N, C-alpha and C positions, 0 to 999 in steps of 0.2 A: 640570436645574440645572447639572450639570457642563459640559454643552455650552455653556450660556450664559456660564458663567464663563470657559471657554476662549476663546470668541469675544471677550468683553470684554477679556481679557488681550492677545489678538492685536491687537485694534483699538488698545489703549493703546500697544502696542509700535510699531504703525504710526505713530501720532501722534508719539511720541518721535522716531522716525526722520525723519519729515518736518520736525519742529521743529529737529532737529540739523542738517539739511541747509539751514537758512536759508529755508525756505518761508514765504511770506506766509500770512496767515489765509485769504485767498481760495483760494490754491493748496492749502492744507491740506485745506479742505472738498472741493474738487474732486478732490483725490487720494484722499480717503477714499471717495468715491462712485464712483470709476472712472477717475481720472487723466485727466480729459477735457482739461485744458489744461496739466498739469504735465509738461513734457518732461524734467525733471531726474531723474525717478525711473525706475529700470530696470523694464521690463516683466517681467523675470524675477522681481523682488521682488514685484510686484503679483500675478503668477500664483501664486507660492509662498504668499503670504498668502491669496489667494482659495481655493486648494486646502485650506489648513488650516481656513479658516472654513466651508467646505462639506464637510468630511470627514464621511462617514456619510450625506450626502444622495444622492438618486438621481443616477446618472451623467448628465451633460449629454447631451441628444439628439444634439448635434453630434458627440460623442465615441463614440456607439454605432455598431456595425457596421450594415449595411443591414437585416439580418434582425431584430436586436434592436430597432432603431428602428421597423420596421414592426409589431412585436408589442408596442409600448409605446403604449397609448392616449394617454398624456400628451404624446406627441410629435406629436399631430395626426393627421389622416386619412392613411391609407395611400396612397402614390403608386404607381400601377401602373407596372411596369417598373423599379422602384428596387432590386430584390433582386439581390445578387451571389452566384453559386454558391459562391464561396470562403468566404463568410461563414456558411454553414450550420453547419459544425463549430464555429466560434468562438462562434456564438450559443448553441449548446447548453450551452456552459460559462457564458457570461454570464447566460443566462436561468435556469440551474439546472433545466432541463427540456427536453423535446422540443418543438421549434418547431411541429411538426404538431399535437401534443396541445394546446398553448397556443392555437393559432389555432382549433382545432375546438371547444374548450370555451367560447369567448367569442364571442357573436354579433357583437360589434363588430369582431372580427378575421377574420370569415369571408371578407371580400374578399381576404385574403392567401393563403388556401388554394390556389387554382388555381396561382398563381405559385410557391408553395413546391414543389408537385409538379412543375411544369415545370422548376424549377431542380435537381431531383434528390432532393428530400427523400423518404424512404421510411418507411412506417409501421413497418417492422421495426426501425428505429433507436430507437423508443420502447419503454419498459419494458412497456407494454401497448398495445392498439389505441387510437389517438387518439380513437376514437368512444366509448370506455367512459366517460371523464370527462364528456363531453357527455350521455350517457345517464343519468348518475347525478343529474342535476338533478331537483329535486322535481316539476317540472311539465313537460308536453310542450314541448320547445323550439319557438321561434317560427320554424318552417321557412318560413313565408310571407315572412319577411324575407330569405331566401337567394335569390341570383340563380341562374339555370339553371347557370352555371359552377360555383358553389359546390355545388349539389346533385349535379352530376356528379362533383365531387371527392369528396364524401362517399360516393357510390355506389361509386366506384372503390376507395376505402379499405376499404369494407365487403367488397368482393368479392375484393380482392387480398390481404387479410390475414385468415387464418382465425381469428385471435384475436378478431376482432370478433364472432364468434358467441357472445354472452353473454346472460344473462338480461336485463340492463338495456338492452342494445342492441335486443333483440327488443321490449321494452316501448316504447322510444322510437320505433322504426320502425313500430309498429302503432298509435300514438296518432293521434287525428283529424288533427292538423296534418301529421304525416308522411304519412298516407294522401292528404291533399289535395295534397301536394307530390310524390306518386308514389314515396316511399321504401319503401313496403310492397312494391314490386316486388323489392327486395333480398331480402325474406323468401321471395317466390315462387321466386326463382332459387336461393336456398340450398336450398329444399325440393326443387326439380327436380334439383339436383345431388347429392342424398342427404346433404347436410351436416347436415340436421336429423333424421336417422333416430334413433330412440330409443337405439340403441347407439352413436351418434356424438357425442352431446352429454351434458354433465354436469349437465343441469337439465331440469325439466319444461317443455317449450315452451308448453303450454297455460296453465300458471300464469304464464308470462312475458308473455303477450299482454295488451294493453290490454283492459279489460272490454268495450268496444264491439266488439272483434274476435272475441269468442268464438263468435258466431253468424254466421260468415262462411264462404264456400266454402274459404278457406285453413284455418280451424280444422277444418272437416269433413274435409278431406283429411289433416290431422294425426291425427285420431282413426282414420280408415281405415288410416293407416300404422302404427298401434300405440301412439300416444300416448294416455294416459288421464288423467282428472282426479285419480285417486288418486295417480298418479306425480307429478303437478304439485304435490302437497302436500309433497314431499320437500325437504330442505335444498338450498341453491344458493349460489353465490358472487355477491354483488351487494348493492346498497344500496336498490333499489326494493322496495316492499312486496310480499309474496306475493300471488298472484292473488286468492285468496278474500278475504283481508283488504282488498285494494284495493277489491273490489266492495262489501264491507260498509261500509268507512269512507266511500265515496263514495255510498252508498245507491243503488247501481246494481241495480235490481230485476231487470232482464232477466238480467244476469250472475249474480246470486244464484240466480235460477231455474235457470240452466244448471248451477251447482255443486250445488244441492240435488237436481236430477233425476238426477245421476250419483253423488253421495256424500251420501245423505240424513242420515247421522249428523253432518254438519257443523252442523246446526241446534243440536246440543247439545254438541259437542266438536270442537275443532280441534287436530290433533296439533302438538306443538312442533317448531320448526326445529332445535333442538339437544337432545342427549340429556340434558343436565342441567337442562332446563326442563320445566315442567308443561304439560299440555294446557290450553287456555283455552276459556271459554264465550262464544259470541257475545252471548247475551242479557245476561250480566254486563258485557261490555265496552261495549255501547251504552248502558248505564245511566249511564256517565260521559260527559257531553256533549262533553268535549274529544276523545273518541275519534273522533267523526264529523267529517268535513270540513265539514258543515253541521249544527250543533247543532239547527237548527229541524226537522230530520227525525228527531229522536229518537223521538217517539211513533210516527211512521210505521214506523221501523225495528223497534220493539218489536212492533207489530202484525204486521208482515211475518214476523218470526221466529216469533211465536206461531202464525201461520197455517201455518207449515211444520214445526210439531212441536216447537218449543223448549219446554222444561219449566221453568217458573219455580220449581218446588219442588226442582230439582236442586241437590245439594250442590256447593259450590265446591271445586275441586281443592286449593286451599291451606288450606282450613278446612272440615272435614267437619261442623262444628257450625253452619255458616251456609249458607243457600240463597240463590238469586238474589233471592227475594222479601225475605228478611230483610236482605240487602245493600241493596236498594232502600229499605227502611224506615230503615236506618242512615244512608243518604245523603240521607234526606228527599226522595226523588224524588217528583215530582208524578204519577208513573205507577204508584204502588203498587196502586191500585184496579184498574188494567188487568191487572196481574200476578195479582191475586187472583180474577179471573173464572174460571168453570169451564172446563176444557179444551175447546178447539174442534176440530172435525174438521180434519184436515190437508188443505190445499189442494194439489192436484197441481201440480208445477212443470213446466208444459208450455206456457208462453206466451212469446211474443216480440213486440216491437214491429215494426210494418211498416217504420218508418224507421230502426230500429236504435238509437234513443236512449232512455234510461231515462225513465219518466214521473215527474212531480214528486212524486206520492204513490203508495204501493203499490197495485197493482190489487186490488180486492175482487171477490167473486163477481159482483156486479151491475154494477160498472163495467168489468169485463174486456171485455164485449161491445162497449163503446163505444170503447175505446182500444187493444185488443189484437187480434191475429189469431193463429190457431192455427198453431204451427210444426210440430208433429208429431202 
Protein backbone atom coordinates (compact mmCIF):
# COMPACT_ATOMS: atom_id res chain seq x y z
CA UNK A 1 0.00 0.00 0.00
CA UNK A 2 2.79 2.44 0.88
CA UNK A 3 4.51 1.58 -2.41
CA UNK A 4 1.33 2.39 -4.35
CA UNK A 5 0.90 5.65 -2.47
CA UNK A 6 4.51 6.61 -3.21
CA UNK A 7 4.09 5.89 -6.91
CA UNK A 8 0.85 7.84 -7.07
CA UNK A 9 2.50 10.82 -5.40
CA UNK A 10 5.44 10.72 -7.78
CA UNK A 11 3.16 10.43 -10.79
CA UNK A 12 1.13 13.41 -9.54
CA UNK A 13 4.35 15.39 -9.17
CA UNK A 14 5.33 14.48 -12.71
CA UNK A 15 1.96 15.66 -14.00
CA UNK A 16 2.31 18.99 -12.15
CA UNK A 17 5.80 19.43 -13.58
CA UNK A 18 4.59 18.78 -17.09
CA UNK A 19 1.62 21.12 -16.72
CA UNK A 20 3.83 23.85 -15.29
CA UNK A 21 6.06 23.51 -18.31
CA UNK A 22 3.18 24.31 -20.64
CA UNK A 23 2.83 20.83 -22.07
CA UNK A 24 -0.28 20.02 -24.07
CA UNK A 25 -2.64 17.26 -23.04
CA UNK A 26 -1.19 15.01 -25.74
CA UNK A 27 2.42 15.60 -24.69
CA UNK A 28 1.42 15.13 -21.06
CA UNK A 29 0.13 11.63 -21.77
CA UNK A 30 3.10 10.76 -23.92
CA UNK A 31 5.48 12.11 -21.32
CA UNK A 32 3.87 10.06 -18.59
CA UNK A 33 4.25 6.82 -20.52
CA UNK A 34 7.81 7.33 -21.70
CA UNK A 35 8.36 10.76 -23.17
CA UNK A 36 7.98 9.45 -26.68
CA UNK A 37 7.46 12.86 -28.36
CA UNK A 38 8.02 15.42 -25.59
CA UNK A 39 11.49 16.81 -26.22
CA UNK A 40 11.09 19.63 -23.72
CA UNK A 41 11.55 17.38 -20.73
CA UNK A 42 15.00 16.42 -19.51
CA UNK A 43 15.89 12.72 -19.69
CA UNK A 44 17.59 13.14 -16.34
CA UNK A 45 14.22 13.96 -14.76
CA UNK A 46 12.58 11.01 -16.49
CA UNK A 47 15.32 8.67 -15.28
CA UNK A 48 15.08 10.02 -11.74
CA UNK A 49 11.30 9.56 -11.65
CA UNK A 50 11.62 6.05 -13.18
CA UNK A 51 14.19 5.03 -10.57
CA UNK A 52 11.91 6.24 -7.80
CA UNK A 53 8.89 4.45 -9.25
CA UNK A 54 10.82 1.19 -9.58
CA UNK A 55 12.64 1.42 -6.26
CA UNK A 56 12.61 -2.05 -4.70
CA UNK A 57 11.95 -3.81 -8.02
CA UNK A 58 14.52 -6.25 -9.47
CA UNK A 59 17.43 -4.53 -11.16
CA UNK A 60 16.96 -4.17 -14.89
CA UNK A 61 18.66 -6.96 -16.83
CA UNK A 62 20.50 -4.34 -18.88
CA UNK A 63 22.11 -2.99 -15.71
CA UNK A 64 23.29 -6.39 -14.44
CA UNK A 65 26.83 -7.61 -14.88
CA UNK A 66 27.31 -10.51 -17.29
CA UNK A 67 27.39 -13.22 -14.59
CA UNK A 68 24.35 -11.94 -12.68
CA UNK A 69 22.42 -11.63 -15.94
CA UNK A 70 23.30 -15.19 -16.97
CA UNK A 71 22.13 -16.49 -13.57
CA UNK A 72 18.80 -14.59 -13.67
CA UNK A 73 16.17 -16.70 -15.47
CA UNK A 74 13.96 -13.61 -15.85
CA UNK A 75 16.60 -12.16 -18.21
CA UNK A 76 16.01 -14.85 -20.80
CA UNK A 77 18.09 -17.79 -22.01
CA UNK A 78 21.81 -17.79 -21.32
CA UNK A 79 23.92 -16.65 -24.24
CA UNK A 80 27.13 -18.74 -24.51
CA UNK A 81 30.26 -16.66 -24.55
CA UNK A 82 28.66 -13.72 -22.74
CA UNK A 83 30.45 -14.08 -19.38
CA UNK A 84 33.29 -11.75 -18.41
CA UNK A 85 35.91 -12.96 -15.97
CA UNK A 86 36.01 -9.60 -14.15
CA UNK A 87 32.33 -9.91 -13.29
CA UNK A 88 32.74 -13.02 -11.10
CA UNK A 89 33.61 -11.12 -7.92
CA UNK A 90 30.97 -8.44 -8.57
CA UNK A 91 28.27 -11.05 -9.15
CA UNK A 92 28.95 -12.76 -5.84
CA UNK A 93 27.96 -9.50 -4.11
CA UNK A 94 24.96 -8.76 -6.32
CA UNK A 95 23.61 -12.32 -6.16
CA UNK A 96 24.29 -12.64 -2.42
CA UNK A 97 25.62 -16.10 -3.04
CA UNK A 98 28.20 -18.15 -4.88
CA UNK A 99 27.63 -18.15 -8.67
CA UNK A 100 28.70 -21.81 -8.96
CA UNK A 101 26.27 -22.86 -6.22
CA UNK A 102 23.40 -20.90 -7.81
CA UNK A 103 24.05 -22.40 -11.24
CA UNK A 104 24.41 -25.93 -9.89
CA UNK A 105 21.21 -25.91 -7.82
CA UNK A 106 18.90 -24.78 -10.65
CA UNK A 107 18.59 -27.04 -13.70
CA UNK A 108 17.58 -24.01 -15.78
CA UNK A 109 21.02 -22.54 -15.13
CA UNK A 110 23.09 -25.66 -15.75
CA UNK A 111 24.22 -24.44 -19.21
CA UNK A 112 26.12 -21.62 -17.44
CA UNK A 113 28.26 -24.02 -15.37
CA UNK A 114 30.95 -24.94 -17.91
CA UNK A 115 31.66 -21.31 -18.82
CA UNK A 116 31.74 -20.25 -15.17
CA UNK A 117 34.51 -22.77 -14.60
CA UNK A 118 36.28 -21.74 -17.81
CA UNK A 119 36.24 -18.13 -16.59
CA UNK A 120 37.97 -19.11 -13.35
CA UNK A 121 35.14 -19.71 -10.87
CA UNK A 122 36.33 -22.07 -8.11
CA UNK A 123 34.23 -24.30 -5.82
CA UNK A 124 36.41 -23.22 -2.90
CA UNK A 125 34.97 -19.70 -3.17
CA UNK A 126 31.60 -21.07 -2.01
CA UNK A 127 30.77 -21.60 1.66
CA UNK A 128 30.14 -25.26 0.88
CA UNK A 129 30.47 -27.49 -2.15
CA UNK A 130 28.16 -26.21 -4.93
CA UNK A 131 26.88 -29.77 -5.27
CA UNK A 132 25.42 -29.86 -1.75
CA UNK A 133 22.43 -27.63 -2.46
CA UNK A 134 21.65 -29.59 -5.60
CA UNK A 135 21.81 -32.84 -3.62
CA UNK A 136 19.41 -31.52 -0.99
CA UNK A 137 16.49 -31.49 -3.41
CA UNK A 138 13.76 -33.93 -2.34
CA UNK A 139 13.91 -35.95 -5.55
CA UNK A 140 16.66 -37.26 -7.78
CA UNK A 141 17.75 -34.32 -9.97
CA UNK A 142 16.88 -34.55 -13.66
CA UNK A 143 20.40 -35.35 -14.81
CA UNK A 144 18.99 -36.50 -18.16
CA UNK A 145 18.48 -32.81 -18.97
CA UNK A 146 22.19 -32.06 -18.47
CA UNK A 147 24.49 -31.82 -21.47
CA UNK A 148 27.75 -33.77 -21.53
CA UNK A 149 29.59 -30.50 -20.80
CA UNK A 150 27.45 -29.89 -17.72
CA UNK A 151 27.97 -33.46 -16.48
CA UNK A 152 31.72 -33.03 -16.89
CA UNK A 153 31.54 -29.78 -14.94
CA UNK A 154 29.69 -31.50 -12.08
CA UNK A 155 32.16 -34.37 -12.12
CA UNK A 156 35.08 -31.95 -11.95
CA UNK A 157 33.56 -30.07 -9.01
CA UNK A 158 32.96 -33.35 -7.17
CA UNK A 159 36.54 -34.50 -7.64
CA UNK A 160 38.29 -31.15 -7.19
CA UNK A 161 36.57 -30.19 -3.93
CA UNK A 162 36.73 -32.69 -1.05
CA UNK A 163 33.81 -30.90 0.62
CA UNK A 164 31.55 -32.55 -1.95
CA UNK A 165 31.93 -35.86 -0.10
CA UNK A 166 28.72 -35.54 1.90
CA UNK A 167 25.79 -37.78 2.75
CA UNK A 168 23.35 -35.97 0.45
CA UNK A 169 25.76 -35.86 -2.51
CA UNK A 170 26.31 -39.62 -2.24
CA UNK A 171 22.51 -40.07 -2.27
CA UNK A 172 22.14 -37.84 -5.34
CA UNK A 173 25.00 -39.46 -7.27
CA UNK A 174 23.70 -42.98 -6.56
CA UNK A 175 20.08 -42.32 -7.57
CA UNK A 176 18.82 -43.92 -10.81
CA UNK A 177 19.06 -40.75 -12.90
CA UNK A 178 22.62 -40.12 -11.79
CA UNK A 179 23.64 -43.68 -12.58
CA UNK A 180 22.17 -43.42 -16.07
CA UNK A 181 24.15 -40.20 -16.56
CA UNK A 182 27.36 -41.87 -15.35
CA UNK A 183 27.75 -39.75 -12.22
CA UNK A 184 28.05 -42.84 -10.03
CA UNK A 185 31.57 -43.10 -11.44
CA UNK A 186 32.43 -40.22 -9.11
CA UNK A 187 31.61 -42.52 -6.17
CA UNK A 188 33.77 -45.24 -7.67
CA UNK A 189 36.74 -42.87 -7.95
CA UNK A 190 36.21 -41.54 -4.43
CA UNK A 191 36.31 -45.11 -3.17
CA UNK A 192 39.39 -46.01 -5.23
CA UNK A 193 41.21 -42.97 -3.84
CA UNK A 194 40.41 -43.96 -0.25
CA UNK A 195 38.20 -40.91 0.29
CA UNK A 196 35.30 -43.10 1.47
CA UNK A 197 37.25 -45.10 4.03
CA UNK A 198 35.25 -45.44 7.28
CA UNK A 199 37.89 -43.39 9.11
CA UNK A 200 37.88 -40.64 6.45
CA UNK A 201 34.18 -39.75 6.30
CA UNK A 202 31.84 -38.45 8.97
CA UNK A 203 28.79 -40.42 7.93
CA UNK A 204 27.73 -43.97 7.14
CA UNK A 205 28.13 -44.27 3.38
CA UNK A 206 25.84 -47.30 3.15
CA UNK A 207 23.04 -45.27 4.70
CA UNK A 208 23.69 -42.46 2.22
CA UNK A 209 23.25 -44.69 -0.84
CA UNK A 210 20.00 -44.65 -2.77
CA UNK A 211 18.02 -47.81 -1.86
CA UNK A 212 18.45 -49.15 -5.40
CA UNK A 213 22.23 -49.10 -4.98
CA UNK A 214 22.51 -51.19 -1.82
CA UNK A 215 22.74 -54.45 -3.75
CA UNK A 216 25.48 -53.28 -6.10
CA UNK A 217 29.16 -54.18 -6.50
CA UNK A 218 29.97 -50.72 -5.17
CA UNK A 219 28.04 -51.36 -1.94
CA UNK A 220 29.59 -54.80 -1.62
CA UNK A 221 33.05 -53.24 -1.79
CA UNK A 222 32.05 -50.72 0.88
CA UNK A 223 31.12 -53.57 3.22
CA UNK A 224 34.33 -55.40 2.40
CA UNK A 225 36.19 -52.20 3.27
CA UNK A 226 34.70 -51.96 6.75
CA UNK A 227 31.42 -50.08 6.30
CA UNK A 228 28.47 -51.57 8.19
CA UNK A 229 24.70 -51.14 8.25
CA UNK A 230 24.88 -50.50 11.99
CA UNK A 231 27.27 -47.58 11.47
CA UNK A 232 24.97 -46.26 8.76
CA UNK A 233 22.29 -45.66 11.41
CA UNK A 234 24.45 -43.03 13.13
CA UNK A 235 23.75 -39.26 12.94
CA UNK A 236 25.02 -37.33 9.93
CA UNK A 237 24.99 -33.84 8.47
CA UNK A 238 22.45 -33.53 5.68
CA UNK A 239 18.83 -33.03 4.71
CA UNK A 240 18.07 -36.26 2.88
CA UNK A 241 16.26 -38.98 4.82
CA UNK A 242 18.30 -41.71 6.55
CA UNK A 243 18.83 -44.83 4.48
CA UNK A 244 16.52 -47.17 6.39
CA UNK A 245 13.77 -44.56 6.64
CA UNK A 246 14.08 -43.84 2.91
CA UNK A 247 13.61 -47.54 2.14
CA UNK A 248 10.62 -47.78 4.50
CA UNK A 249 8.86 -44.64 3.26
CA UNK A 250 9.32 -45.66 -0.37
CA UNK A 251 8.24 -49.25 0.32
CA UNK A 252 11.45 -50.53 -1.24
CA UNK A 253 11.21 -54.19 -0.25
CA UNK A 254 14.62 -55.23 -1.56
CA UNK A 255 16.38 -52.47 0.34
CA UNK A 256 14.37 -53.27 3.48
CA UNK A 257 15.42 -56.91 3.13
CA UNK A 258 19.01 -55.68 2.97
CA UNK A 259 18.62 -53.72 6.21
CA UNK A 260 16.76 -56.47 8.10
CA UNK A 261 19.31 -59.12 7.10
CA UNK A 262 22.05 -57.02 8.71
CA UNK A 263 20.21 -55.36 11.60
CA UNK A 264 17.14 -57.55 12.40
CA UNK A 265 16.18 -55.36 15.37
CA UNK A 266 15.16 -52.59 12.97
CA UNK A 267 11.82 -54.36 12.52
CA UNK A 268 10.88 -53.23 16.04
CA UNK A 269 13.07 -50.25 16.88
CA UNK A 270 15.05 -47.63 14.95
CA UNK A 271 17.63 -45.64 16.93
CA UNK A 272 17.16 -41.85 17.00
CA UNK A 273 19.45 -39.52 15.07
CA UNK A 274 19.80 -37.17 18.04
CA UNK A 275 20.43 -37.88 21.70
CA UNK A 276 17.33 -36.00 22.87
CA UNK A 277 15.00 -38.07 20.68
CA UNK A 278 13.34 -41.43 21.27
CA UNK A 279 13.69 -44.54 19.20
CA UNK A 280 10.80 -45.09 16.80
CA UNK A 281 8.79 -48.13 15.73
CA UNK A 282 8.46 -48.78 11.98
CA UNK A 283 5.09 -50.48 12.41
CA UNK A 284 3.69 -47.50 14.30
CA UNK A 285 5.00 -45.10 11.67
CA UNK A 286 3.47 -46.87 8.67
CA UNK A 287 0.08 -46.83 10.40
CA UNK A 288 0.04 -43.12 9.56
CA UNK A 289 -0.70 -42.99 5.80
CA UNK A 290 1.15 -39.71 5.30
CA UNK A 291 4.40 -41.38 6.40
CA UNK A 292 4.56 -43.40 3.19
CA UNK A 293 5.41 -41.90 -0.18
CA UNK A 294 2.58 -44.02 -1.59
CA UNK A 295 -0.24 -44.45 0.98
CA UNK A 296 -1.71 -47.20 -1.20
CA UNK A 297 1.13 -49.42 0.00
CA UNK A 298 0.19 -49.16 3.67
CA UNK A 299 -1.23 -52.68 3.99
CA UNK A 300 1.67 -54.13 2.02
CA UNK A 301 4.11 -52.35 4.34
CA UNK A 302 2.37 -53.66 7.46
CA UNK A 303 2.40 -57.21 6.11
CA UNK A 304 6.06 -56.89 5.17
CA UNK A 305 7.05 -55.68 8.64
CA UNK A 306 5.01 -58.39 10.36
CA UNK A 307 6.68 -61.01 8.17
CA UNK A 308 10.06 -59.71 9.38
CA UNK A 309 9.26 -59.91 13.07
CA UNK A 310 7.56 -56.59 13.86
CA UNK A 311 5.56 -56.94 17.10
CA UNK A 312 2.18 -55.16 17.08
CA UNK A 313 1.90 -55.63 20.85
CA UNK A 314 5.07 -53.65 21.47
CA UNK A 315 4.67 -50.59 23.68
CA UNK A 316 5.21 -47.19 22.14
CA UNK A 317 8.40 -45.42 23.31
CA UNK A 318 6.52 -42.25 24.20
CA UNK A 319 3.57 -44.00 25.89
CA UNK A 320 4.12 -47.24 27.76
CA UNK A 321 0.37 -47.59 28.24
CA UNK A 322 -0.22 -47.85 24.50
CA UNK A 323 0.85 -50.50 22.01
CA UNK A 324 1.01 -50.41 18.23
CA UNK A 325 -2.32 -52.21 18.06
CA UNK A 326 -4.09 -49.86 20.47
CA UNK A 327 -2.68 -46.95 18.49
CA UNK A 328 -4.18 -48.45 15.34
CA UNK A 329 -7.54 -48.73 17.12
CA UNK A 330 -7.32 -45.11 18.23
CA UNK A 331 -6.53 -44.08 14.66
CA UNK A 332 -9.46 -46.19 13.41
CA UNK A 333 -7.08 -47.90 11.05
CA UNK A 334 -8.65 -50.36 8.59
CA UNK A 335 -5.77 -52.74 9.37
CA UNK A 336 -6.54 -53.47 13.03
CA UNK A 337 -7.60 -57.05 12.24
CA UNK A 338 -4.29 -57.61 10.45
CA UNK A 339 -2.37 -56.53 13.56
CA UNK A 340 -4.47 -58.77 15.80
CA UNK A 341 -3.62 -61.95 13.91
CA UNK A 342 -1.44 -64.56 15.67
CA UNK A 343 2.31 -64.03 15.29
CA UNK A 344 3.65 -65.41 12.04
CA UNK A 345 7.06 -67.04 11.44
CA UNK A 346 9.74 -64.56 10.50
CA UNK A 347 10.61 -64.67 6.80
CA UNK A 348 14.37 -64.71 6.11
CA UNK A 349 15.58 -61.49 4.48
CA UNK A 350 17.63 -63.14 1.77
CA UNK A 351 16.08 -62.10 -1.52
CA UNK A 352 16.77 -59.57 -4.22
CA UNK A 353 15.28 -58.68 -7.56
CA UNK A 354 17.04 -59.68 -10.73
CA UNK A 355 16.68 -56.17 -12.20
CA UNK A 356 17.33 -54.29 -8.94
CA UNK A 357 13.89 -52.62 -8.80
CA UNK A 358 11.42 -53.08 -5.93
CA UNK A 359 8.28 -55.12 -6.63
CA UNK A 360 4.93 -53.39 -6.43
CA UNK A 361 3.76 -55.60 -3.56
CA UNK A 362 5.86 -57.30 -0.86
CA UNK A 363 7.03 -60.78 -1.83
CA UNK A 364 5.24 -63.60 -0.06
CA UNK A 365 6.57 -67.10 0.42
CA UNK A 366 4.62 -68.36 -2.63
CA UNK A 367 5.16 -65.36 -4.90
CA UNK A 368 8.87 -65.12 -4.20
CA UNK A 369 9.67 -67.91 -6.66
CA UNK A 370 7.93 -65.97 -9.42
CA UNK A 371 9.51 -62.54 -9.02
CA UNK A 372 12.69 -63.02 -7.03
CA UNK A 373 16.01 -64.70 -7.42
CA UNK A 374 18.16 -65.75 -4.54
CA UNK A 375 21.05 -63.39 -3.82
CA UNK A 376 22.87 -65.25 -1.11
